[in-house]
KEDREN-734340 format. One record per residue: x, y, z of N, C-alpha, C, CB in turn; residue in three letters. Coordinates in steps of 0.2 Angstrom, whole numbers, plus 5000, padded with zeros to 4 digits. Glycine has a CB too. Layout:
BEGIN
XYZXYZXYZXYZAla;...
***
This chain:
BEGIN
484550644741485050624746484750574751485450684750Unk;485050524753484750474757484550504764485150414758Unk;483950494767483850524773483850474779483150554773Unk;483750494785483850454791483350404790483750494797Unk;482750414788482150364788482350304783481550394785Unk;482750324778482950264773483450224776483150294766Unk;483950264780484450234783484250174788484950284787Unk;483750194792483450144797482950094795483250184803Unk;482750104788482150074786482149994787482050084779Unk;482749964785482749894785482749864792483449874782Unk;483049904797483049874804482349884807483549914808Unk;482049944805481349954808480849894805481050014806Unk;480949884799480449834796480549764799480649824788Unk;481149744801481349684804481149684812482049664803Unk;480949744814480749754821481349744826480249714823Unk;481949764824482549754828482749814832483149734823Unk;482349864832482549924836482049924842482349994832Unk;482349884847481949874853481749934856482449834858Unk;481149934858480849994862480550044857481350024866Unk;480650044851480450094846479750064842480950114841Unk;479850014838479349984835478749954839479549934829Unk;478149984839477649954844477049944840477550004850Unk;476649894842475949884838475449934840475749814840Unk;475149964835474650014836473949984833474850074833Unk;473350004836472749984834472550004826472150014838Unk;472249964822472049984816471350014816472049924811Unk;471250074814470650114814470350124808470850184817Unk;469650124808469250134802469250214800468550104802Unk;468850234795468750304793468450344799468350314787Unk;468150314804467850344809468250344815467150324811Unk;468850324815469350314820469150264825469450384823Unk;468750214823468550164827468950104826467850144827Unk;469150064831469550004830469249954825469749964837Unk;469649924821469449874816469449814820469849874810Unk;468849774820468849714824468949654820468149704828Unk;469249594822469349534819468749494820469949494821Unk;468749424817468249384818467949364825468349324814Unk;468449384829468249364836468049434840468849334840Unk;467949484836467749554839468349584843467149544843Unk;468949564842469549594845469849644841470049534847Unk;470149694844470449744840471049714836470649804845Unk;471149744830471649724826472249774827471449714819Unk;472849754826473449794826473949794820473849784833Unk;474349844819474849844815475449874818474649874808Unk;476049854815476649884818476749954815477249844816Unk;477049994819477150064818477550074811477550104823Unk;477450124807477750134801478450154802477350174797Unk;478850154797479550174797479550254799479850174790Unk;479150294797479050364798478950374805478550394794Unk;478450334808478350344815478950324820477750304817Unk;479250274818479850244822480350294821480050184819Unk;480550324815481050374814480950434818481150384807Unk;480350454818480150514822480250504830479350534821Unk;480050444832480250434839480950434841479850364841Unk;481350404836482050404837482350474837482450364831Unk;482050514832482350584832482150624838482050624826Unk;481550614841481250644847481650624853480550634848Unk;481750564854482150534860482850544860481950464860Unk;483150544854483850554853484150624852484150504848Unk;483650674851483750744849484150744843484150774855Unk;483950704838484250704831483950764827484250634828Unk;484350784822484150824817483850784811484650874814Unk;483150784809482950744804483150754797482150754804Unk;483550814796483750834790484550804789483750904788Unk;484750774794485450754793485550694788485750734800Unk;486050694785486150644780486450584783486550664774Unk;486550524780486850464782487550484784486850404777Unk;487850514780488550534782488650574788488950574776Unk;488150614789488150654796488050614802487650714795Unk;487550564800487350514806487950474807486750474804Unk;488250444802488850404803489350444807489050374797Unk;489450504805490050544809489850554816490150614805Unk;489150564817488950574824489050514828488150594824Unk;488950454825489050394828489750384830488750334823Unk;490250394825490950394826491150434832491350414820Unk;490850504832491050544837490850514844490650614836Unk;490150484844489950464850490350404853489250434849Unk;490650364848491050304849491750324852491150264843Unk;491950384849492650404852492550434859492850464847Unk;491950474860491850494866491750444871491250544866Unk;491450384869491350324874492050294875490950274871Unk;492450294870493150264871493550304876493550254864Unk;493550374875493950414879493750404887493850484877Unk;493050404888492750394894492950324897492050404894Unk;492950274893493050204895493750204897492950154889Unk;494250234893494950224894495050264901495350254889Unk;494750324902494850354908494550314914494450424908Unk;494050284913493750244919494250184920493050214917Unk;494450154914494950094915495550114919495050064908Unk;495850174917496450194920496350214928496750264917Unk;495750234929495550254936495450184940494950294937Unk;495150134936495050074939495750034941494650024935Unk;496250044936496850014937497250044943497350024931Unk;497150104945497450134950497150104957497350214951Unk;496550074956496250044962496449974963495550054962Unk;496849944958497049874958497649874963497249854952Unk;497649814966498249794971498849794968498049734976Unk;499449824970500049824967500349754967500549874970Unk;500249724972500549654973500349604967500349624979Unk;499849614964499649574958500049584952498849584957Unk;500449634952500849644946501449594947501149714946Unk;501549564953502149524954502049454955502549554960Unk;501449434953501249364954501749314950500549344952Unk;501949264954502449214951502049174945502649164956Unk;502449154940502149114935501649054937502649094930Unk;501049054934500649004936500149014942500948944937Unk;500349074945499849084951499249124949500349124957Unk;498649104951498049134949497649164955497649084945Unk;497449224954497049254960496549294957497549294965Unk;496049304960495449354958495749424960494749334962Unk;495949464955496249524957495749574959496549544950Unk;495149564960494649614962494549604970493949604959Unk;494849554973494849554980495449564984494549484982Unk;495449584990496049594994496449524994495849615001Unk;497149534993497549474993497749434999498149484989Unk;497249425004497349395010497649325010496749395014Unk;497449295005497649225004498249215000497149185001Unk;498549264998499149264994499849264998499249324989Unk;500249214997500849215001501349264998501149135001Unk;501549315001501949364998502649354998501749435001Unk;502849295000503549275000503649214995503749245007Unk;503149174994503249114989502849114983503149054993Unk;502349164983501949164977502049224972501149154979Unk;502549254973502749314969503449304966502749384974Unk;503549344961504149334956504749374959503949354949Unk;504749404965505349434967505349434975505349514964Unk;505849454977505949464985505849534986506649434987Unk;505349554990505149624991505649654996504449634994Unk;505849714996506349745000505949765007506649804997Unk;506249745012505949765019506149825022506049705024Unk;505749855026505949915030505649895037505649985028Unk;506049905042505849885049505849945054506349825051Unk;505349935058505349995064505349955070504750035062Unk;505749975075505749945082505650005087506449915083Unk;505349985092505250035098505850025103504550015102Unk;505850065108506450065113506550005116506250125118Unk;506049965117506049895120506349845115505449875123Unk;506449865109506749815104506249775101507249765108Unk;505549795102505049755098504949775091504349765102Unk;504949725087504749745080504049765079504949685075Unk;503949825078503249855078502949865071503149915082Unk;503349865066503149885059503649855054502949955058Unk;503349825048503749805043503349825036503849725043Unk;503749855032503549875025503849835020503649945024Unk;503449815015503749775009503649815003503349705009Unk;504249835000504249874994504449834988504749934995Unk;504249854982504349824976505049844973503849834971Unk;505249904974505849924972506349964977505749974966Unk;506949954976507449994980507950034975507849944984Unk;508050094977508450134973509150134975508250214973Unk;509650164971510350154972510550194979510750184966Unk;510150244981510250284987509950244993510050354986Unk;509650194992509450154998508650164999509750175004Unk;508450214996507650234997507250184993507550304994Unk;506650174995506250124993505550154990505950074999Unk;505350114984504750144981504250084980504950164974Unk;503650104979503050054978502950014984503150014972Unk;502650044989502450004995501949954993502250045001Unk;502049894994501549834992501149814998501949774989Unk;501449805004501149785010501449805016501149705010Unk;501049825021501349845028501049795033501149915029Unk;501449785038501249745044501349775050501549665044Unk;500949785055501049815061500949765067500549875062Unk;501349765072501249715077501249745084501949675077Unk;500849715088500749735095500849675100500049775097Unk;501149685106501349625110500949635116502049625111Unk;500749575119500449565125500949525130499749525125Unk;501049555136501549525140501249515147502149565141Unk;501549465151501249455158501549495163501449375160Unk;501449495169501649535174502449545174501449515181Unk;502749485172503549485173503849515166503749415174Unk;503349525161503649555155503749505150504249595156Unk;503649445151503649385146503149395141503649315150Unk;503349385135502849395129502349335130503249395123Unk;501749345128501249295128500949285121500649315133Unk;500849345118500649345111500849405107499849335111Unk;500749395100500849455096500349455091501549445092Unk;499949515091499449525086499649565080498849565089Unk;499549535074499749565068499149595064500149515064Unk;499249655061498849675056499149695050498449745059Unk;498949665044499249675038498749715033499449605035Unk;499049755029498649795025498949805018498449865027Unk;498649795013498849795006498749865002498549735002Unk;499249884998499249944995499049944988499849984996Unk;498649994985498449994978498950034974497750024978Unk;498850034968499250074963499250144964499150054956Unk;498750174967498750244969499050264975498050264968Unk;499350214979499650224985499250224991499950294985Unk;498550204990498150204996498150134999497450224994Unk;497950125005497950065009497250045008498250065016Unk;497149975007496449955007496149945014496449885003Unk;495549965016495349955022495149885025494649995023Unk;495149845020495049775022495649735024494749735016Unk;495849735030496449715033496449645035496749755038Unk;497049615036497049545038497349545045497449495034Unk;497049515050497349505057497449435059496849545062Unk;497949425063498149355065498549365072498549315060Unk;498549315075498849315082499349255082498349305088Unk;499949275085500449215086500549215094501149235083Unk;500549155096500649145103501349115105500049095106Unk;501549135111502249105113502149065119502749175114Unk;502549015119502548965124503248935125502048905124Unk;503448915131504048885133504648925130504048815130Unk;505148885126505748915124505648975119506148855121Unk;505048975116504949035111504949095115504349025108Unk;504749095122504749155126505449185127504349145132Unk;505849135128506549155130506949175123506949095132Unk;506749145118507049165111506849235109506849115106Unk;506149255111505949315109506249375113505149325110Unk;506449355119506749405124507449415121506849385131Unk;507849365119508549375117508549415110508849305116Unk;508049395106508049435099507849505100507449395095Unk;507449525105507249585106507849625109506649595111Unk;508249595114508849635116509349645111509149595122Unk;509449595106509849595101509649655096509949535097Unk;509049665095508749725091509049785094508049715091Unk;508949795101509149855105509849865103509049845112Unk;510349815104511049825103511149845095511449765105Unk;510849815091510949825084510749895082510649775079Unk;510149915084509949985083510350035087509249995085Unk;510550025093511050065096511650085093511150045103Unk;511950035090512550035086512550085080512849975084Unk;511950075077511850125071511750195073511250095067Unk;511350205079511150265081511750305084510650265087Unk;512250265088512850305090513250325085513150255095Unk;513450275080513850295075513650355071513950235070Unk;512950355070512650415066512750485070511950405065Unk;512650475077512650535081513450565082512450515088Unk;513850515082514550545084514850565077515050485086Unk;514650545071514850585065514650655065514550545059Unk;514150675069513850745069514250775075513150745070Unk;514250745081514550775086515350785086514450745093Unk;515650745082516350745081516550795075516650675080Unk;516050815071516150865066516550835060516450925068Unk;516450765059516850735054516550765047516750655054Unk;516950795043516750825037517150795031516950895037Unk;517750765032518050735026517950655027518850755026Unk;518150625021518050555021518550525027518250525015Unk;519150545027519650525032519350535039520350555031Unk;519050585040518850605047518250555049518650675048Unk;517850545044517250505045517450435046516750505039Unk;517950415043518250345044518550335051518750325038Unk;518850385053519150385060518650385065519650445061Unk;518150415064517550415069517250355069517050475068Unk;517050325064516750265063517150205066516550245056Unk;517850205064518250155067518250155075518950165064Unk;518250215078518250225085517650195088518350295087Unk;517050215085516450185087516350105087515850215083Unk;516650085081516650005080517149975085516849985073Unk;517650005087518149985091517849975098518850025091Unk;517450025100517150025107516649965107516750095108Unk;516249955102515849895102516149835102515349895095Unk;516749825099517149765099517449755106517749775094Unk;517749815109518049805116517549775121518349875118Unk;516949805120516449785125515949735123516149845128Unk;516149695118515749645115515449595120516149605109Unk;515949575125515649525130515149555134516249505135Unk;515149615136514649645140513949655136514849715142Unk;514049675130513449675125513149605124513649705118Unk;513549555124513349485123512949465129513849435122Unk;513249485135512849465142512249505142513349485148Unk;512149565140511549595140511049565135511649675137Unk;511249535130510749505125510549435128511149485118Unk;511049395131510949325133510549325140511549285134Unk;510749375144510449365151510249435154511049345156Unk;510149485150509849545152510349585157509149545154Unk;510949565157511449595161511549675159512149555161Unk;511549715164511649785163512349805165511149825167Unk;512849755165513549775167513849815161513949705167Unk;513549815155513749865150513749935152513349845144Unk;513249955156513150025158513750045163512450035162Unk;513949995167514550005171515150015167514649955176Unk;515249975162515749975157515750045154515749925152Unk;515250075152515150135148515450195153514450145146Unk;515250185159515450235164516150235165515050235171Unk;516450175165517150165166517650175160517350105170Unk;517350185154517750185148518150245148517250185142Unk;518750235144519250285143519050335138519950255141Unk;518850395141518650455137519150485132518250505141Unk;519750465134520350485130520350445123521050485133Unk;520250385124520250335119519550345115520250265121Unk;519050355118518350365115518050435117517850305117Unk;518350485115518150555117517450575115518550605114Unk;517150535111516450555109515950535114516250515102Unk;516150495119515750475124515450535128516050425129Unk;515850585129515650645133515450695128516250665137Unk;515350685122515050735117514350745119515050715110Unk;514050805119513350815120512950815114513250885124Unk;512350795115511850795110511650865108511150745112Unk;511750885102511550955100510950955096512150975095Unk;510751015095510051025092510150995084509951105091Unk;510750995082510850975075510650895075511550985072Unk;510950865080510750795081510050775081511150765087Unk;509650815085508950815086508650825079508650865091Unk;508850885076508550895069508650845064508850965067Unk;509150805064509250755060508850695061510050735060Unk;508550695067508050635069508450585072507750615063Unk;509150595074509550545077509450535085510250555076Unk;509150585088508950575095508350615097509550595099Unk;507950595102507350635104507550695107506950595108Unk;507150745107507350815110507450805118506750865109Unk;507250755121507350745128508050735130506950685130Unk;508450715124509150705125509550765124509450645121Unk;509250815122509650875121510050895127509150935119Unk;510750905126511150925131511450865135510850975136Unk;511250805134511450745137512050725133510950695138Unk;512450685137513050655133512850595129513650635138Unk;513350575125513250515121513250455126513750505115Unk;513650455131513650395136512950395139514250405141Unk;512650445141512050445144511450415139511850515146Unk;511550435133511050415128511150335127511250445121Unk;511750315127511850235127511550205133512550225126Unk;511650225139511450195145510650195145511750225151Unk;510350255143509650255143509350205138509450335141Unk;509650205132509350155128509350085130509650165121Unk;509950065133510049995136509549985142510749985137Unk;509450035145509050035151508350025150509150095156Unk;508150035144507450035142507149965142507350055135Unk;507649915143507449845143507149825150508049795141Unk;506649855151506349845158505949775158505849905160Unk;505949735153505549675153506049625150504949685148Unk;505949555153506449505151506549495143506149445154Unk;
***
């Protein structure tokens, strides 16, 4: 049966086994080096047997294994390498940036680097779904960009998140907005290599920012109030829910001028209007914020026991800056 030494003979003879076949001194019968015409030691390459022995010793092989066994061992080693490689490749893929899965046709990027230079609005093949977070002053402080939106409105696969902080002068006028953007990988982790930039406001842009911020307050307040009164009014049926929502929307419509003045000129006449509003027409104004409302995350615990009217005036009064 063919042995390992025969299996590797051809390669050894051609000295293709790097690091195994080495030149060794030629010795005479007295174990003294045989010298050439220049009195230099002469050498010969290691024999097949020596080389095979070194292979066996270094690789922990069984010298009695047949070619078939050796080939099977090689296949097993290759399969083990493949499994490890696939595992490593899968692990590597989880570390890739999710946004690179949505590059527009023809857009080329080095996928091993943070996509700071990628325009996530024009160089991708879809419009990402946005989530927005505002503070009590109407400032947009966080935006998330998601690859997918579910039927129930929930969002999956966060691709990018941007956070904003604002600097204002003594009068509350915006001077600049600092942004920090971070990209997410397929395993859901955010890359620590973030992008920062600054937007400066001057002239009319300062006024526009103030109006936009107050409009954010009104829009968010409308959603908050409608959600709260659905709870405080105990609307359980679809008909009851519609009636409550219609009442809330009717209030916003009746006092639209006051809300508009708040947005345009920071007028707080809307608070006076809320105090004077007919609680027979809008009974939910004197509903109190319950623990259930707080538990649902619709109002902070500091509003517990306060009326919906108080909640509205407090939120509008947060606009302590132009």
